[in-house]
N, CA, C and O atoms as a Tripos MOL2 file, in Angstrom:
@<TRIPOS>MOLECULE
protein
  240   239    60     0     0
PROTEIN
NO_CHARGES

@<TRIPOS>ATOM
      1 N           1.0800   -1.3470    0.1810 N.3       1 MET1
      2 CA          0.1370    0.0160    0.0010 C.3       1 MET1
      3 C           0.9820    1.0010   -0.1380 C.2       1 MET1
      4 O           2.1210    0.8730    0.3100 O.2       1 MET1
      5 N           0.5600    2.2440   -0.8240 N.am      2 SER2
      6 CA          1.1380    3.4990   -1.0110 C.3       2 SER2
      7 C           1.0250    4.2490    0.3210 C.2       2 SER2
      8 O          -0.0550    4.3990    0.8930 O.2       2 SER2
      9 N           1.9570    4.6200    0.6930 N.am      3 HIS3
     10 CA          1.7760    5.6510    1.9400 C.3       3 HIS3
     11 C           2.3030    7.3640    1.3350 C.2       3 HIS3
     12 O           3.4700    7.6180    1.0350 O.2       3 HIS3
     13 N           1.3710    8.1850    1.2730 N.am      4 ASP4
     14 CA          1.4400    9.4380    1.2220 C.3       4 ASP4
     15 C           1.8780   10.3340    2.6200 C.2       4 ASP4
     16 O           1.2150   10.1290    3.6360 O.2       4 ASP4
     17 N           3.0090   11.3360    2.6650 N.am      5 ARG5
     18 CA          3.2900   11.8760    3.7290 C.3       5 ARG5
     19 C           2.3650   12.6600    4.3310 C.2       5 ARG5
     20 O           2.5620   13.1780    5.4300 O.2       5 ARG5
     21 N           1.2170   12.8080    3.6020 N.am      6 LYS6
     22 CA          0.2940   13.5930    4.5410 C.3       6 LYS6
     23 C          -0.7830   12.8540    5.2690 C.2       6 LYS6
     24 O          -1.7360   13.3100    5.9010 O.2       6 LYS6
     25 N          -0.3620   11.3720    5.0030 N.am      7 ASP7
     26 CA         -1.2610   10.5380    5.8650 C.3       7 ASP7
     27 C          -0.8720   10.7340    7.5940 C.2       7 ASP7
     28 O           0.1430   11.2660    8.0400 O.2       7 ASP7
     29 N          -1.7410   10.2740    8.1920 N.am      8 PRO8
     30 CA         -1.6100   10.1110    9.8610 C.3       8 PRO8
     31 C          -0.5350    8.9470    9.8720 C.2       8 PRO8
     32 O          -0.5150    8.0460    9.0340 O.2       8 PRO8
     33 N           0.2920    9.0670   10.8480 N.am      9 PRO9
     34 CA          1.0310    7.9900   10.9000 C.3       9 PRO9
     35 C           0.2400    6.5870   11.3520 C.2       9 PRO9
     36 O          -0.8150    6.8010   11.9480 O.2       9 PRO9
     37 N           0.5140    5.5050   11.2000 N.am     10 PRO10
     38 CA          0.0990    4.3470   12.0790 C.3      10 PRO10
     39 C           0.1540    4.3390   13.4150 C.2      10 PRO10
     40 O           1.0960    4.7040   14.1180 O.2      10 PRO10
     41 N          -1.1680    3.7950   13.8370 N.am     11 GLN11
     42 CA         -1.2290    3.8140   15.5720 C.3      11 GLN11
     43 C           0.1540    3.0000   16.4630 C.2      11 GLN11
     44 O           0.7240    1.9220   16.2950 O.2      11 GLN11
     45 N           0.2780    3.8290   17.1920 N.am     12 GLY12
     46 CA          1.8190    3.1660   18.0140 C.3      12 GLY12
     47 C           3.1050    3.4640   17.4670 C.2      12 GLY12
     48 O           4.1710    3.1940   18.0210 O.2      12 GLY12
     49 N           2.9420    4.1490   16.1270 N.am     13 THR13
     50 CA          4.4050    4.8710   15.7320 C.3      13 THR13
     51 C           4.5160    6.3950   16.2560 C.2      13 THR13
     52 O           3.4750    7.0480   16.3380 O.2      13 THR13
     53 N           5.9970    7.0920   16.6830 N.am     14 PRO14
     54 CA          5.9860    8.4260   17.1220 C.3      14 PRO14
     55 C           5.3090    9.3920   16.0960 C.2      14 PRO14
     56 O           5.1740    9.0020   14.9360 O.2      14 PRO14
     57 N           4.9440   10.4360   16.4090 N.am     15 THR15
     58 CA          4.0750   11.3150   15.3950 C.3      15 THR15
     59 C           5.1430   12.4080   15.0950 C.2      15 THR15
     60 O           4.7190   13.3810   14.4710 O.2      15 THR15
     61 N           6.5110   12.4060   15.4500 N.am     16 GLU16
     62 CA          7.5560   13.1230   15.1490 C.3      16 GLU16
     63 C           8.1430   12.4880   13.9460 C.2      16 GLU16
     64 O           8.5990   11.3700   14.1860 O.2      16 GLU16
     65 N           8.2590   12.8760   12.7450 N.am     17 CYS17
     66 CA          8.9740   12.3910   11.4220 C.3      17 CYS17
     67 C           9.9440   13.1050   11.2620 C.2      17 CYS17
     68 O           9.9150   14.3080   11.0060 O.2      17 CYS17
     69 N          11.0960   12.2760   11.4280 N.am     18 VAL18
     70 CA         12.5820   12.9520   11.2070 C.3      18 VAL18
     71 C          12.9240   12.3820    9.6950 C.2      18 VAL18
     72 O          12.9980   11.1950    9.3760 O.2      18 VAL18
     73 N          13.1290   13.6330    8.7750 N.am     19 GLU19
     74 CA         13.3910   13.4610    7.2460 C.3      19 GLU19
     75 C          14.8570   14.0900    7.0850 C.2      19 GLU19
     76 O          15.1960   15.2490    7.3260 O.2      19 GLU19
     77 N          15.6200   13.0520    6.6260 N.am     20 SER20
     78 CA         17.1530   13.8540    6.5550 C.3      20 SER20
     79 C          17.0610   14.8460    5.3680 C.2      20 SER20
     80 O          16.0180   14.8590    4.7130 O.2      20 SER20
     81 N          17.9800   15.5940    5.0770 N.am     21 GLU21
     82 CA         18.1130   16.5560    4.2490 C.3      21 GLU21
     83 C          18.1520   15.6280    2.8510 C.2      21 GLU21
     84 O          17.4490   16.1710    1.9990 O.2      21 GLU21
     85 N          18.6430   14.6380    2.4640 N.am     22 SER22
     86 CA         18.6840   14.2550    1.0700 C.3      22 SER22
     87 C          17.1330   13.6540    0.9750 C.2      22 SER22
     88 O          16.4170   13.7370   -0.0220 O.2      22 SER22
     89 N          16.9140   13.2690    1.7570 N.am     23 THR23
     90 CA         15.5010   12.4620    1.5500 C.3      23 THR23
     91 C          14.5280   13.6270    1.2210 C.2      23 THR23
     92 O          13.7940   13.4610    0.2460 O.2      23 THR23
     93 N          14.4450   14.7010    1.8700 N.am     24 ARG24
     94 CA         13.8000   16.0870    1.6790 C.3      24 ARG24
     95 C          14.1110   16.5070    0.3870 C.2      24 ARG24
     96 O          13.1000   16.6580   -0.2980 O.2      24 ARG24
     97 N          15.1920   16.7560   -0.1980 N.am     25 LYS25
     98 CA         15.4960   17.0490   -1.1980 C.3      25 LYS25
     99 C          15.1320   16.3770   -2.5500 C.2      25 LYS25
    100 O          15.1030   16.9790   -3.6240 O.2      25 LYS25
    101 N          14.8490   15.0160   -2.3690 N.am     26 ALA26
    102 CA         14.6560   13.8990   -3.2790 C.3      26 ALA26
    103 C          13.1200   14.0470   -3.3760 C.2      26 ALA26
    104 O          12.6300   13.9920   -4.5050 O.2      26 ALA26
    105 N          12.0110   14.2950   -1.9180 N.am     27 ARG27
    106 CA         10.9600   14.2830   -2.0640 C.3      27 ARG27
    107 C          10.4480   15.7010   -2.6880 C.2      27 ARG27
    108 O           9.3170   15.7340   -3.1740 O.2      27 ARG27
    109 N          11.1090   16.6510   -2.6840 N.am     28 LYS28
    110 CA         10.6400   17.9170   -3.1080 C.3      28 LYS28
    111 C          10.8320   17.5790   -4.7080 C.2      28 LYS28
    112 O           9.8750   17.5090   -5.4790 O.2      28 LYS28
    113 N          12.1200   17.3910   -5.0750 N.am     29 SER29
    114 CA         12.1510   17.2700   -6.6340 C.3      29 SER29
    115 C          11.2350   16.2470   -7.6750 C.2      29 SER29
    116 O          11.0370   16.2940   -8.8890 O.2      29 SER29
    117 N          10.7550   15.2610   -6.5550 N.am     30 HIS30
    118 CA          9.6650   14.5920   -7.3210 C.3      30 HIS30
    119 C           8.1500   15.2320   -7.0990 C.2      30 HIS30
    120 O           7.2410   15.1360   -7.9240 O.2      30 HIS30
    121 N           8.0750   15.8310   -5.9540 N.am     31 GLU31
    122 CA          6.5430   16.8070   -6.4760 C.3      31 GLU31
    123 C           7.2330   17.8580   -7.2830 C.2      31 GLU31
    124 O           6.3180   17.9800   -8.0980 O.2      31 GLU31
    125 N           8.0850   18.6680   -7.6740 N.am     32 SER32
    126 CA          8.0100   19.4740   -8.6610 C.3      32 SER32
    127 C           8.2930   18.7980  -10.1970 C.2      32 SER32
    128 O           8.2400   19.5310  -11.1850 O.2      32 SER32
    129 N           8.4970   17.8340  -10.2830 N.am     33 GLU33
    130 CA          8.4380   17.1600  -11.2180 C.3      33 GLU33
    131 C           7.1940   16.7540  -11.8240 C.2      33 GLU33
    132 O           6.8380   16.8980  -12.9940 O.2      33 GLU33
    133 N           6.3520   16.0200  -10.4810 N.am     34 ASN34
    134 CA          4.9330   15.9930  -10.8520 C.3      34 ASN34
    135 C           3.9360   17.0380  -11.0620 C.2      34 ASN34
    136 O           2.8920   16.8680  -11.6910 O.2      34 ASN34
    137 N           4.3970   18.3970  -10.3670 N.am     35 LEU35
    138 CA          3.8830   19.4120  -10.7940 C.3      35 LEU35
    139 C           3.9620   19.9760  -12.0670 C.2      35 LEU35
    140 O           3.0180   20.5490  -12.6100 O.2      35 LEU35
    141 N           5.3270   19.7880  -12.6660 N.am     36 ASP36
    142 CA          5.2930   20.0910  -13.8920 C.3      36 ASP36
    143 C           4.9730   19.3210  -14.9870 C.2      36 ASP36
    144 O           4.9000   19.8200  -16.1100 O.2      36 ASP36
    145 N           4.7480   18.0020  -14.7440 N.am     37 ASP37
    146 CA          4.1290   17.0390  -15.9500 C.3      37 ASP37
    147 C           2.8070   17.3760  -16.0750 C.2      37 ASP37
    148 O           2.2690   17.4220  -17.1810 O.2      37 ASP37
    149 N           1.9290   17.7380  -14.5280 N.am     38 ALA38
    150 CA          0.7770   17.7420  -14.6310 C.3      38 ALA38
    151 C          -0.1100   19.1440  -15.2740 C.2      38 ALA38
    152 O          -1.2640   19.1890  -15.7010 O.2      38 ALA38
    153 N           1.1640   20.4850  -15.1250 N.am     39 LEU39
    154 CA          1.2400   21.6410  -15.9190 C.3      39 LEU39
    155 C           0.9710   21.3700  -17.3130 C.2      39 LEU39
    156 O          -0.0800   21.6500  -17.8910 O.2      39 LEU39
    157 N           2.1520   20.7130  -17.9020 N.am     40 GLU40
    158 CA          2.1200   20.4270  -19.3740 C.3      40 GLU40
    159 C           0.9600   19.3460  -20.0280 C.2      40 GLU40
    160 O           0.9260   19.0970  -21.2330 O.2      40 GLU40
    161 N           0.2020   18.8630  -19.2250 N.am     41 GLU41
    162 CA         -0.7570   17.9020  -19.5840 C.3      41 GLU41
    163 C          -1.9350   18.7780  -19.7790 C.2      41 GLU41
    164 O          -2.8650   18.3990  -20.4910 O.2      41 GLU41
    165 N          -1.9480   20.1090  -19.0930 N.am     42 THR42
    166 CA         -3.1150   20.7730  -19.3570 C.3      42 THR42
    167 C          -2.9890   21.9140  -20.5620 C.2      42 THR42
    168 O          -3.8030   22.8370  -20.5240 O.2      42 THR42
    169 N          -2.0960   21.8920  -21.5250 N.am     43 PHE43
    170 CA         -1.8700   22.3440  -22.5660 C.3      43 PHE43
    171 C          -2.2850   21.4430  -23.6480 C.2      43 PHE43
    172 O          -2.0680   20.2340  -23.5690 O.2      43 PHE43
    173 N          -3.0410   22.1320  -24.9470 N.am     44 PRO44
    174 CA         -3.2790   23.1570  -25.0610 C.3      44 PRO44
    175 C          -4.9860   23.5860  -24.2910 C.2      44 PRO44
    176 O          -5.5370   24.6840  -24.3690 O.2      44 PRO44
    177 N          -5.4980   22.3910  -23.6090 N.am     45 ALA45
    178 CA         -6.7610   22.6850  -23.3700 C.3      45 ALA45
    179 C          -6.9100   23.8980  -22.7640 C.2      45 ALA45
    180 O          -8.0170   24.4020  -22.9590 O.2      45 ALA45
    181 N          -5.9080   24.7360  -21.8720 N.am     46 SER46
    182 CA         -5.9780   25.7750  -21.2900 C.3      46 SER46
    183 C          -6.3750   27.1130  -22.4280 C.2      46 SER46
    184 O          -7.1270   28.0450  -22.1410 O.2      46 SER46
    185 N          -5.7520   26.9520  -23.5960 N.am     47 ASP47
    186 CA         -6.1520   27.8360  -24.7390 C.3      47 ASP47
    187 C          -7.2770   27.4470  -25.3880 C.2      47 ASP47
    188 O          -7.5370   26.3490  -25.8800 O.2      47 ASP47
    189 N          -8.2410   28.9330  -25.3280 N.am     48 PRO48
    190 CA         -9.5810   28.9150  -25.9300 C.3      48 PRO48
    191 C          -9.7520   28.7160  -27.5100 C.2      48 PRO48
    192 O          -9.2740   29.5660  -28.2610 O.2      48 PRO48
    193 N         -10.4090   27.6390  -28.0050 N.am     49 VAL49
    194 CA        -10.6290   27.4760  -29.4280 C.3      49 VAL49
    195 C         -10.9640   28.7520  -29.8650 C.2      49 VAL49
    196 O         -11.7710   29.4440  -29.2440 O.2      49 VAL49
    197 N         -10.2830   29.2050  -31.1170 N.am     50 SER50
    198 CA        -10.9080   30.4100  -31.9500 C.3      50 SER50
    199 C         -12.3170   30.1200  -32.3310 C.2      50 SER50
    200 O         -12.7400   29.0080  -32.6470 O.2      50 SER50
    201 N         -13.0780   31.3380  -32.2660 N.am     51 PRO51
    202 CA        -14.6030   30.6700  -32.7430 C.3      51 PRO51
    203 C         -14.5120   31.3390  -33.8940 C.2      51 PRO51
    204 O         -15.6270   31.6460  -34.3160 O.2      51 PRO51
    205 N         -13.3590   31.7940  -34.7730 N.am     52 PHE52
    206 CA        -13.2430   32.4910  -35.8330 C.3      52 PHE52
    207 C         -13.6420   31.5690  -36.8970 C.2      52 PHE52
    208 O         -12.7780   30.7270  -37.1400 O.2      52 PHE52
    209 N         -14.6920   31.4910  -37.5880 N.am     53 VAL53
    210 CA        -14.9720   30.7540  -38.9220 C.3      53 VAL53
    211 C         -14.8880   31.3390  -40.1150 C.2      53 VAL53
    212 O         -15.7220   32.1960  -40.4060 O.2      53 VAL53
    213 N         -13.8180   30.9680  -41.0640 N.am     54 PRO54
    214 CA        -13.7210   32.0030  -42.2330 C.3      54 PRO54
    215 C         -15.0810   31.9220  -43.1580 C.2      54 PRO54
    216 O         -16.0040   31.1860  -42.8090 O.2      54 PRO54
    217 N         -15.1540   32.6840  -44.3060 N.am     55 ALA55
    218 CA        -16.4910   32.8190  -45.0860 C.3      55 ALA55
    219 C         -15.7030   32.4230  -45.8770 C.2      55 ALA55
    220 O         -14.4800   32.5430  -45.9530 O.2      55 ALA55
    221 N         -16.8050   31.6850  -46.7920 N.am     56 ARG56
    222 CA        -16.7790   31.2610  -47.8050 C.3      56 ARG56
    223 C         -16.4870   32.6330  -49.0990 C.2      56 ARG56
    224 O         -16.9980   33.7500  -49.0150 O.2      56 ARG56
    225 N         -15.7220   32.2560  -50.0260 N.am     57 LYS57
    226 CA        -15.5420   33.2570  -51.1480 C.3      57 LYS57
    227 C         -16.4760   33.1250  -52.1380 C.2      57 LYS57
    228 O         -16.6350   32.2190  -52.9550 O.2      57 LYS57
    229 N         -17.0390   34.0880  -51.9700 N.am     58 PRO58
    230 CA        -18.5850   34.5930  -52.9610 C.3      58 PRO58
    231 C         -18.1850   34.1250  -54.5590 C.2      58 PRO58
    232 O         -17.1870   34.6420  -55.0610 O.2      58 PRO58
    233 N         -18.9760   33.1450  -55.3390 N.am     59 GLU59
    234 CA        -18.8070   33.0800  -56.3910 C.3      59 GLU59
    235 C         -19.4200   33.7600  -57.5200 C.2      59 GLU59
    236 O         -20.5940   34.0840  -57.3380 O.2      59 GLU59
    237 N         -18.8940   34.0570  -58.6630 N.am     60 ASP60
    238 CA        -19.3690   35.3350  -59.3500 C.3      60 ASP60
    239 C         -20.1990   34.2760  -60.4460 C.2      60 ASP60
    240 O         -20.8670   34.7420  -61.3690 O.2      60 ASP60
@<TRIPOS>BOND
     1     1     2 1
     2     2     3 1
     3     3     4 2
     4     3     5 am
     5     5     6 1
     6     6     7 1
     7     7     8 2
     8     7     9 am
     9     9    10 1
    10    10    11 1
    11    11    12 2
    12    11    13 am
    13    13    14 1
    14    14    15 1
    15    15    16 2
    16    15    17 am
    17    17    18 1
    18    18    19 1
    19    19    20 2
    20    19    21 am
    21    21    22 1
    22    22    23 1
    23    23    24 2
    24    23    25 am
    25    25    26 1
    26    26    27 1
    27    27    28 2
    28    27    29 am
    29    29    30 1
    30    30    31 1
    31    31    32 2
    32    31    33 am
    33    33    34 1
    34    34    35 1
    35    35    36 2
    36    35    37 am
    37    37    38 1
    38    38    39 1
    39    39    40 2
    40    39    41 am
    41    41    42 1
    42    42    43 1
    43    43    44 2
    44    43    45 am
    45    45    46 1
    46    46    47 1
    47    47    48 2
    48    47    49 am
    49    49    50 1
    50    50    51 1
    51    51    52 2
    52    51    53 am
    53    53    54 1
    54    54    55 1
    55    55    56 2
    56    55    57 am
    57    57    58 1
    58    58    59 1
    59    59    60 2
    60    59    61 am
    61    61    62 1
    62    62    63 1
    63    63    64 2
    64    63    65 am
    65    65    66 1
    66    66    67 1
    67    67    68 2
    68    67    69 am
    69    69    70 1
    70    70    71 1
    71    71    72 2
    72    71    73 am
    73    73    74 1
    74    74    75 1
    75    75    76 2
    76    75    77 am
    77    77    78 1
    78    78    79 1
    79    79    80 2
    80    79    81 am
    81    81    82 1
    82    82    83 1
    83    83    84 2
    84    83    85 am
    85    85    86 1
    86    86    87 1
    87    87    88 2
    88    87    89 am
    89    89    90 1
    90    90    91 1
    91    91    92 2
    92    91    93 am
    93    93    94 1
    94    94    95 1
    95    95    96 2
    96    95    97 am
    97    97    98 1
    98    98    99 1
    99    99   100 2
   100    99   101 am
   101   101   102 1
   102   102   103 1
   103   103   104 2
   104   103   105 am
   105   105   106 1
   106   106   107 1
   107   107   108 2
   108   107   109 am
   109   109   110 1
   110   110   111 1
   111   111   112 2
   112   111   113 am
   113   113   114 1
   114   114   115 1
   115   115   116 2
   116   115   117 am
   117   117   118 1
   118   118   119 1
   119   119   120 2
   120   119   121 am
   121   121   122 1
   122   122   123 1
   123   123   124 2
   124   123   125 am
   125   125   126 1
   126   126   127 1
   127   127   128 2
   128   127   129 am
   129   129   130 1
   130   130   131 1
   131   131   132 2
   132   131   133 am
   133   133   134 1
   134   134   135 1
   135   135   136 2
   136   135   137 am
   137   137   138 1
   138   138   139 1
   139   139   140 2
   140   139   141 am
   141   141   142 1
   142   142   143 1
   143   143   144 2
   144   143   145 am
   145   145   146 1
   146   146   147 1
   147   147   148 2
   148   147   149 am
   149   149   150 1
   150   150   151 1
   151   151   152 2
   152   151   153 am
   153   153   154 1
   154   154   155 1
   155   155   156 2
   156   155   157 am
   157   157   158 1
   158   158   159 1
   159   159   160 2
   160   159   161 am
   161   161   162 1
   162   162   163 1
   163   163   164 2
   164   163   165 am
   165   165   166 1
   166   166   167 1
   167   167   168 2
   168   167   169 am
   169   169   170 1
   170   170   171 1
   171   171   172 2
   172   171   173 am
   173   173   174 1
   174   174   175 1
   175   175   176 2
   176   175   177 am
   177   177   178 1
   178   178   179 1
   179   179   180 2
   180   179   181 am
   181   181   182 1
   182   182   183 1
   183   183   184 2
   184   183   185 am
   185   185   186 1
   186   186   187 1
   187   187   188 2
   188   187   189 am
   189   189   190 1
   190   190   191 1
   191   191   192 2
   192   191   193 am
   193   193   194 1
   194   194   195 1
   195   195   196 2
   196   195   197 am
   197   197   198 1
   198   198   199 1
   199   199   200 2
   200   199   201 am
   201   201   202 1
   202   202   203 1
   203   203   204 2
   204   203   205 am
   205   205   206 1
   206   206   207 1
   207   207   208 2
   208   207   209 am
   209   209   210 1
   210   210   211 1
   211   211   212 2
   212   211   213 am
   213   213   214 1
   214   214   215 1
   215   215   216 2
   216   215   217 am
   217   217   218 1
   218   218   219 1
   219   219   220 2
   220   219   221 am
   221   221   222 1
   222   222   223 1
   223   223   224 2
   224   223   225 am
   225   225   226 1
   226   226   227 1
   227   227   228 2
   228   227   229 am
   229   229   230 1
   230   230   231 1
   231   231   232 2
   232   231   233 am
   233   233   234 1
   234   234   235 1
   235   235   236 2
   236   235   237 am
   237   237   238 1
   238   238   239 1
   239   239   240 2
@<TRIPOS>SUBSTRUCTURE
     1 MET1         2 RESIDUE 1 A MET
     2 SER2         6 RESIDUE 1 A SER
     3 HIS3        10 RESIDUE 1 A HIS
     4 ASP4        14 RESIDUE 1 A ASP
     5 ARG5        18 RESIDUE 1 A ARG
     6 LYS6        22 RESIDUE 1 A LYS
     7 ASP7        26 RESIDUE 1 A ASP
     8 PRO8        30 RESIDUE 1 A PRO
     9 PRO9        34 RESIDUE 1 A PRO
    10 PRO10       38 RESIDUE 1 A PRO
    11 GLN11       42 RESIDUE 1 A GLN
    12 GLY12       46 RESIDUE 1 A GLY
    13 THR13       50 RESIDUE 1 A THR
    14 PRO14       54 RESIDUE 1 A PRO
    15 THR15       58 RESIDUE 1 A THR
    16 GLU16       62 RESIDUE 1 A GLU
    17 CYS17       66 RESIDUE 1 A CYS
    18 VAL18       70 RESIDUE 1 A VAL
    19 GLU19       74 RESIDUE 1 A GLU
    20 SER20       78 RESIDUE 1 A SER
    21 GLU21       82 RESIDUE 1 A GLU
    22 SER22       86 RESIDUE 1 A SER
    23 THR23       90 RESIDUE 1 A THR
    24 ARG24       94 RESIDUE 1 A ARG
    25 LYS25       98 RESIDUE 1 A LYS
    26 ALA26      102 RESIDUE 1 A ALA
    27 ARG27      106 RESIDUE 1 A ARG
    28 LYS28      110 RESIDUE 1 A LYS
    29 SER29      114 RESIDUE 1 A SER
    30 HIS30      118 RESIDUE 1 A HIS
    31 GLU31      122 RESIDUE 1 A GLU
    32 SER32      126 RESIDUE 1 A SER
    33 GLU33      130 RESIDUE 1 A GLU
    34 ASN34      134 RESIDUE 1 A ASN
    35 LEU35      138 RESIDUE 1 A LEU
    36 ASP36      142 RESIDUE 1 A ASP
    37 ASP37      146 RESIDUE 1 A ASP
    38 ALA38      150 RESIDUE 1 A ALA
    39 LEU39      154 RESIDUE 1 A LEU
    40 GLU40      158 RESIDUE 1 A GLU
    41 GLU41      162 RESIDUE 1 A GLU
    42 THR42      166 RESIDUE 1 A THR
    43 PHE43      170 RESIDUE 1 A PHE
    44 PRO44      174 RESIDUE 1 A PRO
    45 ALA45      178 RESIDUE 1 A ALA
    46 SER46      182 RESIDUE 1 A SER
    47 ASP47      186 RESIDUE 1 A ASP
    48 PRO48      190 RESIDUE 1 A PRO
    49 VAL49      194 RESIDUE 1 A VAL
    50 SER50      198 RESIDUE 1 A SER
    51 PRO51      202 RESIDUE 1 A PRO
    52 PHE52      206 RESIDUE 1 A PHE
    53 VAL53      210 RESIDUE 1 A VAL
    54 PRO54      214 RESIDUE 1 A PRO
    55 ALA55      218 RESIDUE 1 A ALA
    56 ARG56      222 RESIDUE 1 A ARG
    57 LYS57      226 RESIDUE 1 A LYS
    58 PRO58      230 RESIDUE 1 A PRO
    59 GLU59      234 RESIDUE 1 A GLU
    60 ASP60      238 RESIDUE 1 A ASP
């Protein structure tokens, strides 16, 4: 089962979590990469579709 750092700790474990500097940097880097990927996936959906429809050339 996956554990999220925001999940409460299991019963019987200390509530104070000690995180090493290297673990913290790795976690922050992973979070940043996930946010960048999520942002990239929103494009071009965030750009509205142009409602302009060109008129046909009149026939002579």
